[in-house]
N, C-alpha and C positions, 0 to 999 in steps of 0.2 A: 550614489547606484546602488543597484540592491546586490548583495551578498549572492554567489549562483554556487554551487557546487553539482555534481554527478548525483540520477538520483534514481529509486526504479518502484513501481508496481507492483504488484500484484493483484488484481479479484477475480474474485469468485460468485456464487449465487446464481437468482432467477432477477431478469430486468424482461418485463413487460416489455414489449412491441412499442410501446405510447411514448414509453420513452426513451428508445431507442436516438430518433434523433438528440435529445439533447445530452445525451449522454455520450456518443460520438464526435457532438461538439466540444465537449467540456477537454475532451482528448487532443480533438484539433488542437485546441486555443491553446495545450500545454508544447505543444508541437512530439507528445510523444512516438517513438518509435517502437516496432517488436523486438528490436533489436540495436545493441551500442552504435551508433552514427548510421544508423539506419536510413532508410523511405519511410518520410513519418505514417503515421500509423491511415490504412484504409479499410474501410469495412469490410472489405476482404480478408483479411486480417485476421478475426474472428476466430477464435478457437473451435475446433471442433470439437473437442473432444479432453476439456481441463482448464483451467483458469487462468483468463488473457496476461499475461506479462508485458510489459511495455517499461522504457526506459529515456531519458533523457541525458544530455554529459551534463548541461548549462540551466538548472531548475531555481528557478529566485528561491532562497531560503531554504532550498531542498523540499518544499513540501507542493506538495498539487491540491492549494487550501479547496479552492474547488469542487474542484475531480470528489477527493476524499470527504468533501460535506454534502456531495448526491449521494457518495456513497453510499455513508450515514443514515441520510435523512430514507434512503431506499433498502437498507441492508442487507448492500452487497459486503462479503465482507472483503477487508482485504488486508495487503500487510506491505509496507512501505519502507523503504533502506532511503538513507540520506548519509552519505561521504561529509568526513567533517571539515571546518573550513578555518585553516589556523587562525589561530587566537584569538574566534570569534563561536564556534559551539563545534562540539564534538557528533562524530558519528550517530545514529540514529535509528532505531526501527520501530515502527508503530503497527498495531495488528490491532485489525475492528474483527469481531468474529460476527457479526449482522446481530448485536444484539447487546448494546448497557455501552460504556464509551470507550472512546480509541487506550488504549494502552502502549505506553511509550517504556522503550530499552532502550538501553548503552549500548553502541556496538562499536564492533573495529569499520575500518574502510574494506576490510572485506568484507562484510557483512554479518560477524561474529557477535551476536551477543554475550556481554561480560556486567556482569553482576559483582560490586560491589558489597565491600563487610560489614555496612547499614544494612542493606537489604537483607545480607544472610540473616546476619541478627535476626532483624523482623519476621523473618520466615520460621524461622528457627528448626528447622530438620531436612534433612536432607530430602525428602518425602516434597518437603513444598517446595524447594529450589528446584527438583527435577519436575516440579509441578508449570514453576514460572518459566521455567525453559524451554518445555512442549508448548505451553500457549504463546510464546515468543520466536518460538521455531515453527510455527502454525504458518500452513499451506493450503491459502482458501480452498474452496473446493473447486468444480467447475464450474466455466460460467460460460452460463446461454440465456438465450433469449428466446419469450415462451410469447406467444400471440393473447393481446389484453391488452386491458389499459391496467394503470397502478391503481392500488386500491386508495381509497380516500378517508 
């Protein structure tokens, strides 16, 4: 049996309309909702002005693997958090800025990023630590669907 925990994902960026059906299908496959224990996501839940925030209480391994891969492939910034699983793993936040890789951060079950001694020493200065935390706390930009096809 797969370990399941509560998780959220906030997605921003620009999605070509040609990819909307695939995107919505991935959201539906994850049984995500715009509020805790709310009705499942429907296309009318797309935000008018802001990022798309989705959540679920029973997420396998606390990750939205296919949805996150889709976001990375199509340069859609996201921030995902999942709670800890007693004895298996700690709470975590994953941040993708639209380019580069997904950055992982240790977090609390209240979605507060924490930093350990090793990371503090590696970063080496208060300015670097603040920058690290600023990226960890990043909120994706507005999510919008625009006419057109995905770049190949």
